N, C-alpha and C positions, 0 to 999 in steps of 0.2 A: 504493499500500500503506499503511495506517495502522499506525504502530509506537509502542509505549509503552514506555518505560525507566523503571524504579522503583528507588531506593535505599530499601529498607525501613528503619523506625526500629529501631535496636537496642533490647534489652530495658530498658536504662537509662533510655529515653526515657518510659517508664511506671513508673519506680521512684522511691523517695526520693533515689537517686544523682543524679537527672538534674540536670545543669548546662547549661541552654539555650546559654550562650555557647560551651561546648566543642564542641558540635555544631552551631554556626553559623559555624564557621571557614571551612570549604572546601566549595566545590560539588562534585558527583560527576563530577569530571573523566575517571574512566574510561569511564563511560556516555556522556559528550560525545565521546570519542575513538571508540567504537565508532559512535556516531552519524554520524561523518564518513565512514564506509564507505557509508552508504545513498545511493540515488540522488536526484537532484535533485528529482523529483516526488514523492517518498515524504512523507507527512505524519508527523511524529515529535514527540513530547512527552516531555521528562524531568521525572519529579517525585521529589523528596527529601523522604520523610516526616518527617525531622528539623525541617524548616523550614515545611512546608505539609500541609494536609489532602489527602489522595489522593482524587480523583474516581474512584469505582469503578462508575460507572454509564455509562461510555463504551463505545463498540462499537470494537474494534481488531482487525486481523489477527495482529499478532505483539506479544508482551509479552516483553521481557528484563529480568530481575531479578538484581541482583548480590547475593550472599549471604555474610554474615559469620556466625561462629558464635553470637553473641548476637542475630542478626537472623534465624536459621534458621526459628524458629517461625512468625514473622510472614511471612517470605518465602513459606513453604509455604502460609499461608492465603491469601495473594495468588494465588499460582500456581493453587491449587484453584479460586478463585474465577473467574478468568480462563479456565481450561480449561473450566469448566461453561458459560461463555457462548460457547464455541466458538473462542476465540482459540488460537493456537499459543503455548506458553509455553516460553521458554529461560531456563535457570538457569546461572550461572557464578559464578566468584569462589573464595576460599580454601577455604570450607566446602564447596563442592561438589567440589572436587578432592580434598579429605581423605576425604569420605564420598560418593562417587558412587552407591554402592548405596542410600543414604538419600535423595539428592536426586532421584534418577531416578523415584522414585515419585510425584513432585509436578510432572514436567515432561514435555514433548513431545521436548525436546532439552536435553542438558547439555553444558557445556564444561569440559575438564579443562586447567588451566594456563592461561598467557595467550592473549589472543584475537587477536593480531596476524595470524596465519595462518589460523586456524579460522573466525573470524567472517564474512570475505568470502566463504570457501568455503561455508559455510552459507547465506549470503544468495543466492548463485547457486543452490544446491540448493533452498531454499525457494521461489524464484521459479517453478521448474519442478515443484513438488510432490514433490521427492524428499529432503527434509530426513532426515537420519539421527538417530538416538537419541543418539548419542555422538559428540563431536568432541575429539580429544585433540592438543594442540599439539605439534608436532615442530620446525617451522622457527622460528628465534630471531632476528629482525632488526627494527629500527625503520625500516629504508629503505623509501622509497615509502609510508610511513604518511600518511594524510591529515591535515589540520588538524583538531583537535577542534572540535566544533560549539559554540563559545562563545556563539553566538547564542541557543542554547536554554537557557543558564544564567541564572537569575534573579539577577542579581548584587546587587541591593539587599537581598537576604535574607542575605548572607554579609559577616563582617568582613574576609575574605581572598579576595575573587573571583579575585585573579591568582595562583592555585596553578598549578604547572608541573611536569612530570615529564620528564627529559630521558634517563633510563636506567631500567632494569629489574632487579630483583634486587639481589644483593650477593655478593662473591666469598667472604665467610666462611660458616661452617658451625655456628653455635650450635645446641645440641641443643633449645633451646626455641623456636626460630624455625620459622615456617611454611614458610620460602623453599625448602628443599631438596624438600618434598612438592609445592609448588606448581609449581616449574620442573623436576621430574623428567622425563627423556626429552630433554633438550636443555641448552643454555647456560643456566646460573643467573644470569648477569650479563652485560648488554650495553647499549650506549649509541646514541643519536643520533648523527648526525654533528654536529660543532661547528657548522657553518653553519646546519643545520637548527634547532639549539637557539637559536642566537643569532636567527635570523629569527622563531621564536615569541616570543621575549622582546621583540623590536622591535614586535611586533604588539600587545602588552599595554599597555593604557592606564596612566596614573599612574606612581608611583614604585615601589611596594612590589611584592615577590614574594615568594612561599613555595615553595621546591622540595620536593616531597613525596618525592623520590627516598629510597630506604632508605639509602643511602650515597653521596651526592653526590661525595665525594672519593675513591672507590675506585680509579677509573681515573685515575692521577695525570696522565699525558700529556693525557687528555681534559679533566680538570678545570683544568689549567693553561691550556690553550689557551681554555677557556671562560672564564675569569676575565681573561684577556688581552683577549678580545673585548668583555668587559662594561666594561672601563675606559672612562670617559668618558660612560656611559650615564645616570648620575646616578641609579642604583637603589639601594634599600634591600631588603635580603633577609635572609631566614632559611631555615635547612636543617638536615639532620641529618648528623653524621659521627661518626668514631671518634676515641678517644684516640690511636691510631697516627696518624691523619691530622693531628691537631692539632699533634702532636710533630715532624712531618715538617719539616725546615727549608725555609723559602720558600713553602710550599703555603698556609699559612693567611695569610701577609702579601699573597700576591695575591689571596686571597678577601676579606680585609678592605678592600683597596685599591679593589676594585670594588663595595663596599657591604655585605658580610656585617656584620650587627649582632646576630645572635642565633643560636646553635648548640644543637640537640639533640644531647647526648652520651650514649651508652650506658655509663655506668660500671659499672652493674648490681650490683656488689657489690665491697666492699673486701677480700674474703678470696680470696686466690690459688687456695687449694685449691677453693673454689666455682667459680672461674674455670675451673681446668683440667677439673673434673668436668662443666661445661656446654660444654666445648670452645670457650670464647671466649678462644682463645689468643692473639689479637692484642692482648688487654688485659694479658697477663701480663708482668711486669717493666716496666711502664710508669709513669712517675711522675705520678699523678694530680694531685698539687699543682702540678707544673710545667705540666701541661695547662691548668688553670684559670688560672694566672698569665699564660701565653701569650695565652690568649683575652681576658682582662681588659685585659692591656697594649695590646691592638690595639683596645681598645673594643668588643668582642664580649661580650655577654651570654651566660650559660650556663643552659639547660634540662637538668639532670641526670636521667639515667633510673636507678632502684634497683629491684631485684627482691629481695623478701623471701620466704624458705622454702626457700633451697638447704640441702643437707644439713649444712653447717656452722653454719648460723645457729641461734641459741637465744635464749631468752627472758631470759637473764641470771640472776643470783643475787646473793648478798651481796657477792661479791668481784669481779665485773665486770658492766660494763652490758650491756644486750641488744644484739643487732644492730640494733634499731630506734633506740635511742638514740645508739649509736655512729655510725650512718650520718647521723642528723640532726645530730649535733655537728659531724661532719666538714663537711658540706654548709654549715651556717651559718658555721661558722669560715673556710670558704674563700670566702664571699661569693657563692656561687651564688645567682642571682637567682630562678629557679623550679625546682621539683623535681617530677618524676612517679615516684610510687611504685606498685608493681605486687606483687601476690601472685603467686609462680611458678605458672604454669597449664600443664598439659601439654596442649596442642591436639593432636586427632587428626591423625595423619600425621607428627608430629615424632618425633625420636629420643627425647626425653624422655617422651613419651606411650607408646611402645613399652616403654621401660625401666620406667616405673612400673606399666604393666600387668602385665609380667613379674614384677615384685615384689609384685604385689597391693595395691598403695598407692592406687589410685585408688577414691574414695568414692562418686562420682555421675558419671552421664552425663546430667544435666540441663544442656543447652547453655547454658541462661540463666543458669547461675551460672558459666560460663567468662568471665568479664568482668574478670579480674585484681583482683577485689574480694573473692572468696570463696576459701576453701580447700576445693579438690576432690579432696584427697589427704591421706595421713596424712604430716605433716612427720618428719623424722628426730629432732629434738632439741627439740621443743615440741609441744603440742596445736594442732590446727586451730583451736581457740577462742583461743588464745594468739596464733596467727599472724594471725588476723583482727583482733584487738584491737590488737595491735601495730602493724598497717598503718594503722589509722585514727589511733592514737596519733602515728605519725610525720608524718601530715597535719596534725594539729592543731598539734604542736609546731613544725614547720617554719614554718607559716604563721600562727603567733601574732604579734601585733605585736612582742613583746619579741625574738623571733628575727629578724623582718624588719628592725628597727632594728640588731640586732648584725651581721647580715650587711651591712646598707648601710654601715655604720660601718667595714667593713674597706677600702671605698674611700678613697683619701686626698683627694679633693677634694669640696667642697660640691654642685657639679653632678654628680659621678658618684654621690654618695650620694642626691640627689634623684631621679636617674635609676632607681636601684634601687627606691626607695620607691614611685615612679610606676608601674613595671612591675609589680612584685610584688604591691603593694596593689591596683592596678587589676584585676589578674588574679584575685585570690582574695577581695578584701574588700568588693566591691560587687556582689554577686549580685543585690540587689533593682533596682539601676539596669540592669544587664544584661537582666534579665527584662522590665522595661519598655521598653527600647530594642528588644528582639527582638519583643515583642507589637506594638509600634507599627511594626514593619518598617523601622526606621530604623539597623539595625545599621551599614551601610556609611557612614553619616555619621561614625562614630567612627574610620574608618580615618585621617584626617589626624591625629588625636591619637596613634595607634599610630606613625604615621611619626615624629612629633616626638620621642616617647620613644625609638624605636629609633636616631635620629640621634645616634650616640654620639659622633662627632667634634664635632658641633655642641655637645653638652653640655660635653665636655672644653674647647673653646675659650671657653665661657662663663665659665670660672674667671677668666680675665684681665680680665673685665668685672665682676666682683663686688668691690665695695670691700673692703679688708683687714678693716675694723672689722666689717662685716656677716659676713663669712666666719667671723671669730673667734667672733662671738656665735652663729652657726648651730652651730659645733662644739662650743661649751660646752653649748648647748641639748640637742645630741644625745647627748653624753656624759652628761648627766644622765638622759636618757630610757633609755639603755642601762643605767646603774647602777640606775634604779628597776625595770627588768624583770629 
């Protein structure tokens, strides 16, 4: 059987917002995992449209396409193309689960929810000519899951080829998150066994790892056992976690001891009323400042996530600054290395979408605009135009050189400041270089540089090797730069 698996390009891939490096980070691990269920004599290829041009002239028996909301239009085009050629087309993913009645018009089979139980069942049915129209996930387990077919991944096209997922979902229930809709009908959070996760890590070459789990720290017993097992592997890794997990005594220390060097943290908003309204209750009454200090004290850089457009957010006036200015000022003042800003987006299937639909506040169902860069609803305390303008202003202000230097200078040591400048500046200030590297298909060659910057312990230890007169000179010049900006 000839099988093709496709990750279609998001709408941003053809828009002015396109940042090639952002979409050349991770290979399509979900498709590689599904490929692991295929038989040994099946012919299978995986294509990721973000990093390569699709071959649409091939003849295959089965096409599987992963669909996100801003890739839906392109996914449906590809599905229609292959159905016209006689292939059986299967669609799955977040958007398909949220809007099955839309997706089924472009597919022979659709999958609702995760595919660990439904995909192998479908394959058995398909081989005997009895494939169903809809497969809905009910059994939630990662036991007996085959190894991802990493041999199908074109590693040289990605900066972070060693992505890994050892859990599914999240135990929390934020109103703006797809999670509850995607995992409806079964457990919404579950993990691999620790032994299986460690075995997968051992098989990955090199040092660097990126855990793509929604919340790696959610199951504390699992996380502690995983981090204990990773001690001595010499890994450098990045992941996502919550403020709650960061403040838990002992857990972050175990993570840092086995190589955690950068953590994506969902702060989302500085306003507790907003947190409560979105049911992000695990952030309530948490000390954000203390969380950032704990991370930095352990040599872990912070990628802070912030969402604009919640009902208490406003554009400011003559007496107080806007939510955008307040958020950026806090993030820069805390020395956060990178920030990811979003416009609140009511994805179909979420509690936020249902609430805004009932209130009559959603202004468009053009899924191409549901990219967290556009206001697709009427905000409570500002116009949609002000929300979009503030979003872009926040990015400009956070990533201007003056802000980068100010944030870097919250670090006490010269090596710490240089590390901050290298990581933040390299991520946002060298787009032409990244574009050239990606076009030349040499992005993986920059992985050693990423590892060098991530090696927090190494940077801290470097301070002892910096002559005091040189360190003093660097501090003075940095102080002058901060004053200038």
